[in-house]
PDB file of N, CA, C and O in Angstrom:
ATOM      1  N   UNK A   1       5.260  10.458  28.595  1.00  0.00           N
ATOM      2  CA  UNK A   1       4.849  12.565  29.227  1.00  0.00           C
ATOM      3  C   UNK A   1       5.674  13.159  30.339  1.00  0.00           C
ATOM      4  O   UNK A   1       5.605  14.290  30.819  1.00  0.00           O
ATOM      5  N   UNK A   2       6.491  12.129  30.654  1.00  0.00           N
ATOM      6  CA  UNK A   2       7.562  13.136  31.736  1.00  0.00           C
ATOM      7  C   UNK A   2       8.158  14.191  30.755  1.00  0.00           C
ATOM      8  O   UNK A   2       8.054  15.412  30.873  1.00  0.00           O
ATOM      9  N   UNK A   3       8.947  13.355  29.543  1.00  0.00           N
ATOM     10  CA  UNK A   3       9.315  14.396  28.862  1.00  0.00           C
ATOM     11  C   UNK A   3       8.743  15.302  28.662  1.00  0.00           C
ATOM     12  O   UNK A   3       8.982  16.164  29.508  1.00  0.00           O
ATOM     13  N   UNK A   4       7.828  15.691  27.694  1.00  0.00           N
ATOM     14  CA  UNK A   4       6.462  16.784  27.405  1.00  0.00           C
ATOM     15  C   UNK A   4       7.023  18.342  28.821  1.00  0.00           C
ATOM     16  O   UNK A   4       7.262  19.549  28.853  1.00  0.00           O
ATOM     17  N   UNK A   5       6.950  17.070  29.764  1.00  0.00           N
ATOM     18  CA  UNK A   5       7.041  18.203  31.500  1.00  0.00           C
ATOM     19  C   UNK A   5       7.328  18.734  31.836  1.00  0.00           C
ATOM     20  O   UNK A   5       6.954  19.762  32.399  1.00  0.00           O
ATOM     21  N   UNK A   6       8.548  18.045  31.550  1.00  0.00           N
ATOM     22  CA  UNK A   6      10.296  18.556  31.549  1.00  0.00           C
ATOM     23  C   UNK A   6      10.631  19.178  31.119  1.00  0.00           C
ATOM     24  O   UNK A   6      11.448  19.919  31.667  1.00  0.00           O
ATOM     25  N   UNK A   7      10.158  19.402  29.461  1.00  0.00           N
ATOM     26  CA  UNK A   7      10.689  19.955  28.510  1.00  0.00           C
ATOM     27  C   UNK A   7      10.023  21.894  28.408  1.00  0.00           C
ATOM     28  O   UNK A   7      10.444  22.998  28.063  1.00  0.00           O
ATOM     29  N   UNK A   8       8.667  21.205  29.017  1.00  0.00           N
ATOM     30  CA  UNK A   8       7.814  22.494  29.318  1.00  0.00           C
ATOM     31  C   UNK A   8       8.672  23.465  29.962  1.00  0.00           C
ATOM     32  O   UNK A   8       9.176  24.528  29.600  1.00  0.00           O
ATOM     33  N   UNK A   9       8.690  22.544  31.395  1.00  0.00           N
ATOM     34  CA  UNK A   9       9.281  23.547  32.452  1.00  0.00           C
ATOM     35  C   UNK A   9      10.758  23.922  32.321  1.00  0.00           C
ATOM     36  O   UNK A   9      11.162  24.780  33.106  1.00  0.00           O
ATOM     37  N   UNK A  10      11.850  23.265  31.212  1.00  0.00           N
ATOM     38  CA  UNK A  10      12.989  24.200  30.715  1.00  0.00           C
ATOM     39  C   UNK A  10      12.040  25.354  29.809  1.00  0.00           C
ATOM     40  O   UNK A  10      11.799  26.312  30.543  1.00  0.00           O
ATOM     41  N   UNK A  11      11.684  25.458  28.992  1.00  0.00           N
ATOM     42  CA  UNK A  11      10.860  26.404  28.158  1.00  0.00           C
ATOM     43  C   UNK A  11      10.759  27.150  28.958  1.00  0.00           C
ATOM     44  O   UNK A  11      11.487  28.141  29.024  1.00  0.00           O
ATOM     45  N   UNK A  12       9.724  26.857  29.884  1.00  0.00           N
ATOM     46  CA  UNK A  12       9.552  28.132  31.096  1.00  0.00           C
ATOM     47  C   UNK A  12      10.023  28.846  31.730  1.00  0.00           C
ATOM     48  O   UNK A  12       9.493  29.892  32.104  1.00  0.00           O
ATOM     49  N   UNK A  13      11.393  28.381  32.079  1.00  0.00           N
ATOM     50  CA  UNK A  13      12.488  28.798  32.640  1.00  0.00           C
ATOM     51  C   UNK A  13      13.141  29.846  32.459  1.00  0.00           C
ATOM     52  O   UNK A  13      13.509  30.816  33.122  1.00  0.00           O
ATOM     53  N   UNK A  14      13.258  29.261  30.870  1.00  0.00           N
ATOM     54  CA  UNK A  14      13.866  29.896  29.931  1.00  0.00           C
ATOM     55  C   UNK A  14      13.892  31.278  29.713  1.00  0.00           C
ATOM     56  O   UNK A  14      14.559  32.291  29.920  1.00  0.00           O
ATOM     57  N   UNK A  15      12.697  30.792  29.119  1.00  0.00           N
ATOM     58  CA  UNK A  15      11.185  32.235  28.808  1.00  0.00           C
ATOM     59  C   UNK A  15      11.412  33.123  29.888  1.00  0.00           C
ATOM     60  O   UNK A  15      11.324  34.311  29.579  1.00  0.00           O
ATOM     61  N   UNK A  16      11.729  32.827  31.294  1.00  0.00           N
ATOM     62  CA  UNK A  16      11.576  33.716  32.233  1.00  0.00           C
ATOM     63  C   UNK A  16      12.644  34.165  32.657  1.00  0.00           C
ATOM     64  O   UNK A  16      12.346  35.097  33.403  1.00  0.00           O
ATOM     65  N   UNK A  17      13.958  34.019  32.607  1.00  0.00           N
ATOM     66  CA  UNK A  17      14.947  34.105  32.615  1.00  0.00           C
ATOM     67  C   UNK A  17      15.304  35.088  30.955  1.00  0.00           C
ATOM     68  O   UNK A  17      15.788  36.220  30.960  1.00  0.00           O
ATOM     69  N   UNK A  18      15.023  34.518  30.013  1.00  0.00           N
ATOM     70  CA  UNK A  18      15.326  36.003  29.166  1.00  0.00           C
ATOM     71  C   UNK A  18      14.240  37.376  29.319  1.00  0.00           C
ATOM     72  O   UNK A  18      14.477  38.568  29.125  1.00  0.00           O
ATOM     73  N   UNK A  19      13.289  36.862  29.638  1.00  0.00           N
ATOM     74  CA  UNK A  19      12.847  38.454  30.138  1.00  0.00           C
ATOM     75  C   UNK A  19      12.646  39.554  30.840  1.00  0.00           C
ATOM     76  O   UNK A  19      12.278  40.709  30.628  1.00  0.00           O
ATOM     77  N   UNK A  20      13.247  38.380  32.440  1.00  0.00           N
ATOM     78  CA  UNK A  20      14.265  39.251  33.164  1.00  0.00           C
ATOM     79  C   UNK A  20      15.559  40.330  32.798  1.00  0.00           C
ATOM     80  O   UNK A  20      15.897  41.475  33.098  1.00  0.00           O
ATOM     81  N   UNK A  21      16.068  39.164  31.925  1.00  0.00           N
ATOM     82  CA  UNK A  21      17.672  39.870  31.241  1.00  0.00           C
ATOM     83  C   UNK A  21      17.253  40.814  30.485  1.00  0.00           C
ATOM     84  O   UNK A  21      17.848  41.890  30.525  1.00  0.00           O
ATOM     85  N   UNK A  22      16.344  40.670  29.781  1.00  0.00           N
ATOM     86  CA  UNK A  22      15.659  42.019  28.463  1.00  0.00           C
ATOM     87  C   UNK A  22      15.488  43.040  28.767  1.00  0.00           C
ATOM     88  O   UNK A  22      15.890  43.946  28.036  1.00  0.00           O
ATOM     89  N   UNK A  23      14.422  43.492  30.687  1.00  0.00           N
ATOM     90  CA  UNK A  23      14.408  44.107  31.500  1.00  0.00           C
ATOM     91  C   UNK A  23      15.563  45.061  32.240  1.00  0.00           C
ATOM     92  O   UNK A  23      15.662  46.233  32.602  1.00  0.00           O
ATOM     93  N   UNK A  24      16.549  43.590  32.245  1.00  0.00           N
ATOM     94  CA  UNK A  24      17.649  44.311  32.960  1.00  0.00           C
ATOM     95  C   UNK A  24      18.431  45.421  31.714  1.00  0.00           C
ATOM     96  O   UNK A  24      18.816  46.588  31.638  1.00  0.00           O
ATOM     97  N   UNK A  25      18.386  44.689  31.209  1.00  0.00           N
ATOM     98  CA  UNK A  25      19.395  45.112  29.424  1.00  0.00           C
ATOM     99  C   UNK A  25      18.690  46.619  29.049  1.00  0.00           C
ATOM    100  O   UNK A  25      19.483  47.512  28.751  1.00  0.00           O
ATOM    101  N   UNK A  26      17.304  46.926  29.052  1.00  0.00           N
ATOM    102  CA  UNK A  26      16.624  47.783  29.114  1.00  0.00           C
ATOM    103  C   UNK A  26      16.855  48.789  29.609  1.00  0.00           C
ATOM    104  O   UNK A  26      16.998  49.798  28.919  1.00  0.00           O
ATOM    105  N   UNK A  27      16.986  48.816  31.255  1.00  0.00           N
ATOM    106  CA  UNK A  27      17.062  49.857  32.705  1.00  0.00           C
ATOM    107  C   UNK A  27      18.668  49.826  32.095  1.00  0.00           C
ATOM    108  O   UNK A  27      18.990  50.961  32.445  1.00  0.00           O
ATOM    109  N   UNK A  28      19.587  49.413  31.582  1.00  0.00           N
ATOM    110  CA  UNK A  28      20.471  49.573  31.363  1.00  0.00           C
ATOM    111  C   UNK A  28      21.471  50.943  30.369  1.00  0.00           C
ATOM    112  O   UNK A  28      22.286  51.856  30.500  1.00  0.00           O
ATOM    113  N   UNK A  29      20.298  49.888  28.976  1.00  0.00           N
ATOM    114  CA  UNK A  29      20.617  50.926  27.710  1.00  0.00           C
ATOM    115  C   UNK A  29      19.492  51.880  28.077  1.00  0.00           C
ATOM    116  O   UNK A  29      19.742  52.806  27.305  1.00  0.00           O
ATOM    117  N   UNK A  30      18.688  52.155  28.585  1.00  0.00           N
ATOM    118  CA  UNK A  30      18.233  53.151  28.471  1.00  0.00           C
ATOM    119  C   UNK A  30      17.886  54.291  29.668  1.00  0.00           C
ATOM    120  O   UNK A  30      16.947  55.082  29.764  1.00  0.00           O
ATOM    121  N   UNK A  31      18.876  54.071  30.409  1.00  0.00           N
ATOM    122  CA  UNK A  31      19.532  54.216  32.510  1.00  0.00           C
ATOM    123  C   UNK A  31      18.055  54.916  32.851  1.00  0.00           C
ATOM    124  O   UNK A  31      17.849  56.128  32.915  1.00  0.00           O
ATOM    125  N   UNK A  32      17.063  53.833  33.056  1.00  0.00           N
ATOM    126  CA  UNK A  32      16.595  54.097  33.500  1.00  0.00           C
ATOM    127  C   UNK A  32      17.266  53.643  35.204  1.00  0.00           C
ATOM    128  O   UNK A  32      18.410  53.195  35.277  1.00  0.00           O
ATOM    129  N   UNK A  33      16.542  53.798  36.276  1.00  0.00           N
ATOM    130  CA  UNK A  33      16.915  53.570  37.787  1.00  0.00           C
ATOM    131  C   UNK A  33      15.070  52.966  38.420  1.00  0.00           C
ATOM    132  O   UNK A  33      14.359  53.582  39.215  1.00  0.00           O
ATOM    133  N   UNK A  34      14.760  51.692  37.765  1.00  0.00           N
ATOM    134  CA  UNK A  34      13.309  50.518  38.081  1.00  0.00           C
ATOM    135  C   UNK A  34      13.004  51.394  39.652  1.00  0.00           C
ATOM    136  O   UNK A  34      12.151  52.270  39.797  1.00  0.00           O
ATOM    137  N   UNK A  35      13.794  50.964  40.548  1.00  0.00           N
ATOM    138  CA  UNK A  35      13.304  51.099  41.961  1.00  0.00           C
ATOM    139  C   UNK A  35      13.388  52.121  42.250  1.00  0.00           C
ATOM    140  O   UNK A  35      13.004  52.445  43.374  1.00  0.00           O
ATOM    141  N   UNK A  36      14.054  53.306  41.154  1.00  0.00           N
ATOM    142  CA  UNK A  36      13.496  54.729  42.015  1.00  0.00           C
ATOM    143  C   UNK A  36      12.643  55.366  41.500  1.00  0.00           C
ATOM    144  O   UNK A  36      12.514  56.475  42.017  1.00  0.00           O
ATOM    145  N   UNK A  37      11.847  55.116  40.522  1.00  0.00           N
ATOM    146  CA  UNK A  37      10.878  55.275  39.898  1.00  0.00           C
ATOM    147  C   UNK A  37       9.418  54.622  40.091  1.00  0.00           C
ATOM    148  O   UNK A  37       8.289  55.071  39.892  1.00  0.00           O
ATOM    149  N   UNK A  38      10.010  53.079  40.673  1.00  0.00           N
ATOM    150  CA  UNK A  38       8.471  52.629  41.215  1.00  0.00           C
ATOM    151  C   UNK A  38       8.174  52.673  42.741  1.00  0.00           C
ATOM    152  O   UNK A  38       7.006  52.854  43.084  1.00  0.00           O
ATOM    153  N   UNK A  39       9.085  52.530  43.630  1.00  0.00           N
ATOM    154  CA  UNK A  39       8.863  52.605  44.627  1.00  0.00           C
ATOM    155  C   UNK A  39       8.978  54.062  46.017  1.00  0.00           C
ATOM    156  O   UNK A  39       8.554  54.318  47.143  1.00  0.00           O
ATOM    157  N   UNK A  40      10.022  54.764  44.725  1.00  0.00           N
ATOM    158  CA  UNK A  40      10.073  55.545  45.736  1.00  0.00           C
ATOM    159  C   UNK A  40       8.938  57.027  45.187  1.00  0.00           C
ATOM    160  O   UNK A  40       8.243  57.763  45.887  1.00  0.00           O
ATOM    161  N   UNK A  41       9.169  57.014  43.577  1.00  0.00           N
ATOM    162  CA  UNK A  41       8.552  57.823  43.658  1.00  0.00           C
ATOM    163  C   UNK A  41       6.918  57.494  42.971  1.00  0.00           C
ATOM    164  O   UNK A  41       6.161  58.322  42.463  1.00  0.00           O
ATOM    165  N   UNK A  42       6.744  56.355  43.113  1.00  0.00           N
ATOM    166  CA  UNK A  42       5.349  55.848  43.116  1.00  0.00           C
ATOM    167  C   UNK A  42       4.917  56.170  41.632  1.00  0.00           C
ATOM    168  O   UNK A  42       3.764  56.564  41.454  1.00  0.00           O
ATOM    169  N   UNK A  43       5.951  55.997  40.325  1.00  0.00           N
ATOM    170  CA  UNK A  43       5.224  56.746  38.666  1.00  0.00           C
ATOM    171  C   UNK A  43       4.844  55.143  38.415  1.00  0.00           C
ATOM    172  O   UNK A  43       5.503  54.140  38.137  1.00  0.00           O
ATOM    173  N   UNK A  44       3.534  55.408  38.640  1.00  0.00           N
ATOM    174  CA  UNK A  44       2.315  54.673  38.061  1.00  0.00           C
ATOM    175  C   UNK A  44       2.701  54.456  36.372  1.00  0.00           C
ATOM    176  O   UNK A  44       2.681  53.323  35.890  1.00  0.00           O
ATOM    177  N   UNK A  45       3.059  55.695  35.524  1.00  0.00           N
ATOM    178  CA  UNK A  45       3.165  55.257  34.341  1.00  0.00           C
ATOM    179  C   UNK A  45       4.332  54.523  34.206  1.00  0.00           C
ATOM    180  O   UNK A  45       4.351  54.037  33.075  1.00  0.00           O
ATOM    181  N   UNK A  46       5.377  54.203  34.890  1.00  0.00           N
ATOM    182  CA  UNK A  46       6.820  54.172  34.655  1.00  0.00           C
ATOM    183  C   UNK A  46       6.003  52.427  34.833  1.00  0.00           C
ATOM    184  O   UNK A  46       5.755  51.694  33.875  1.00  0.00           O
ATOM    185  N   UNK A  47       5.792  52.184  35.919  1.00  0.00           N
ATOM    186  CA  UNK A  47       5.249  50.905  35.968  1.00  0.00           C
ATOM    187  C   UNK A  47       4.327  49.735  34.799  1.00  0.00           C
ATOM    188  O   UNK A  47       4.280  48.526  34.577  1.00  0.00           O
ATOM    189  N   UNK A  48       3.638  51.130  34.245  1.00  0.00           N
ATOM    190  CA  UNK A  48       2.492  50.594  32.991  1.00  0.00           C
ATOM    191  C   UNK A  48       3.506  50.757  32.267  1.00  0.00           C
ATOM    192  O   UNK A  48       4.009  49.634  32.303  1.00  0.00           O
ATOM    193  N   UNK A  49       4.355  51.572  31.437  1.00  0.00           N
ATOM    194  CA  UNK A  49       5.334  51.340  30.880  1.00  0.00           C
ATOM    195  C   UNK A  49       6.341  50.253  30.551  1.00  0.00           C
ATOM    196  O   UNK A  49       6.931  50.069  29.487  1.00  0.00           O
ATOM    197  N   UNK A  50       6.446  49.263  32.202  1.00  0.00           N
ATOM    198  CA  UNK A  50       7.258  48.268  32.233  1.00  0.00           C
ATOM    199  C   UNK A  50       6.750  47.245  32.011  1.00  0.00           C
ATOM    200  O   UNK A  50       7.307  46.366  31.352  1.00  0.00           O
ATOM    201  N   UNK A  51       5.568  47.137  32.518  1.00  0.00           N
ATOM    202  CA  UNK A  51       4.481  46.141  32.642  1.00  0.00           C
ATOM    203  C   UNK A  51       4.024  45.632  30.483  1.00  0.00           C
ATOM    204  O   UNK A  51       3.641  44.758  29.706  1.00  0.00           O
ATOM    205  N   UNK A  52       4.432  46.865  30.620  1.00  0.00           N
ATOM    206  CA  UNK A  52       3.410  46.832  28.664  1.00  0.00           C
ATOM    207  C   UNK A  52       4.768  46.219  27.762  1.00  0.00           C
ATOM    208  O   UNK A  52       4.858  45.256  27.000  1.00  0.00           O
ATOM    209  N   UNK A  53       5.628  47.099  28.159  1.00  0.00           N
ATOM    210  CA  UNK A  53       7.709  45.953  27.561  1.00  0.00           C
ATOM    211  C   UNK A  53       8.065  44.961  27.858  1.00  0.00           C
ATOM    212  O   UNK A  53       9.170  44.517  27.547  1.00  0.00           O
ATOM    213  N   UNK A  54       6.984  44.204  28.722  1.00  0.00           N
ATOM    214  CA  UNK A  54       7.397  42.925  29.461  1.00  0.00           C
ATOM    215  C   UNK A  54       6.447  41.574  29.027  1.00  0.00           C
ATOM    216  O   UNK A  54       6.953  40.465  28.853  1.00  0.00           O
ATOM    217  N   UNK A  55       5.101  41.826  28.892  1.00  0.00           N
ATOM    218  CA  UNK A  55       4.471  41.978  27.653  1.00  0.00           C
ATOM    219  C   UNK A  55       4.402  41.379  26.171  1.00  0.00           C
ATOM    220  O   UNK A  55       3.853  40.379  25.708  1.00  0.00           O
ATOM    221  N   UNK A  56       5.139  42.339  25.646  1.00  0.00           N
ATOM    222  CA  UNK A  56       5.887  42.189  24.150  1.00  0.00           C
ATOM    223  C   UNK A  56       6.808  41.829  24.077  1.00  0.00           C
ATOM    224  O   UNK A  56       7.257  41.435  23.001  1.00  0.00           O
ATOM    225  N   UNK A  57       7.494  41.809  25.207  1.00  0.00           N
ATOM    226  CA  UNK A  57       9.293  40.503  25.192  1.00  0.00           C
ATOM    227  C   UNK A  57       8.571  39.429  25.672  1.00  0.00           C
ATOM    228  O   UNK A  57       9.256  38.562  25.130  1.00  0.00           O
ATOM    229  N   UNK A  58       7.796  38.861  26.213  1.00  0.00           N
ATOM    230  CA  UNK A  58       7.219  37.934  26.310  1.00  0.00           C
ATOM    231  C   UNK A  58       6.467  37.220  24.785  1.00  0.00           C
ATOM    232  O   UNK A  58       6.632  36.265  24.027  1.00  0.00           O
ATOM    233  N   UNK A  59       5.898  37.973  24.900  1.00  0.00           N
ATOM    234  CA  UNK A  59       4.815  37.190  23.076  1.00  0.00           C
ATOM    235  C   UNK A  59       6.095  36.884  22.827  1.00  0.00           C
ATOM    236  O   UNK A  59       6.476  35.730  23.025  1.00  0.00           O
ATOM    237  N   UNK A  60       7.534  38.497  22.043  1.00  0.00           N
ATOM    238  CA  UNK A  60       8.114  37.505  21.342  1.00  0.00           C
ATOM    239  C   UNK A  60       8.973  36.254  21.608  1.00  0.00           C
ATOM    240  O   UNK A  60       9.507  35.470  20.824  1.00  0.00           O
ATOM    241  N   UNK A  61       8.946  36.303  22.851  1.00  0.00           N
ATOM    242  CA  UNK A  61       9.125  34.900  23.357  1.00  0.00           C
ATOM    243  C   UNK A  61       9.399  33.664  23.329  1.00  0.00           C
ATOM    244  O   UNK A  61      10.336  32.877  23.194  1.00  0.00           O
ATOM    245  N   UNK A  62       7.808  33.755  23.575  1.00  0.00           N
ATOM    246  CA  UNK A  62       6.432  32.919  23.451  1.00  0.00           C
ATOM    247  C   UNK A  62       6.766  32.723  21.908  1.00  0.00           C
ATOM    248  O   UNK A  62       6.935  31.517  21.725  1.00  0.00           O
ATOM    249  N   UNK A  63       6.856  33.126  21.243  1.00  0.00           N
ATOM    250  CA  UNK A  63       6.955  33.334  19.733  1.00  0.00           C
ATOM    251  C   UNK A  63       8.110  32.160  18.828  1.00  0.00           C
ATOM    252  O   UNK A  63       8.072  31.557  17.756  1.00  0.00           O
ATOM    253  N   UNK A  64       9.118  32.290  20.021  1.00  0.00           N
ATOM    254  CA  UNK A  64      10.406  31.977  19.251  1.00  0.00           C
ATOM    255  C   UNK A  64      10.535  30.089  20.061  1.00  0.00           C
ATOM    256  O   UNK A  64      10.818  29.017  19.527  1.00  0.00           O
ATOM    257  N   UNK A  65      10.272  30.346  21.114  1.00  0.00           N
ATOM    258  CA  UNK A  65      10.367  29.252  21.505  1.00  0.00           C
ATOM    259  C   UNK A  65       9.138  27.946  21.227  1.00  0.00           C
ATOM    260  O   UNK A  65       9.213  26.723  21.349  1.00  0.00           O
ATOM    261  N   UNK A  66       8.060  28.832  20.818  1.00  0.00           N
ATOM    262  CA  UNK A  66       6.943  27.662  20.268  1.00  0.00           C
ATOM    263  C   UNK A  66       6.980  27.963  18.785  1.00  0.00           C
ATOM    264  O   UNK A  66       5.856  28.054  18.293  1.00  0.00           O
ATOM    265  N   UNK A  67       7.905  28.126  18.020  1.00  0.00           N
ATOM    266  CA  UNK A  67       8.311  27.462  16.851  1.00  0.00           C
ATOM    267  C   UNK A  67       9.535  26.918  15.908  1.00  0.00           C
ATOM    268  O   UNK A  67       9.288  26.325  14.858  1.00  0.00           O
TER     269      UNK A  67
END
């Protein structure tokens, strides 16, 4: 029981770290400025783009971890 809980917790943390790392890499790779676009410019379309990217990467990570 505790082993399953700890493995789920570990995979959750690994998935979250990988998702954040992917967003940071995309930010650097495409030379985006997340803070400027979201906070200062209030760019809703950019926020939707980042959310969609996060969902897509999250699905890929979840599929990889579960297999």
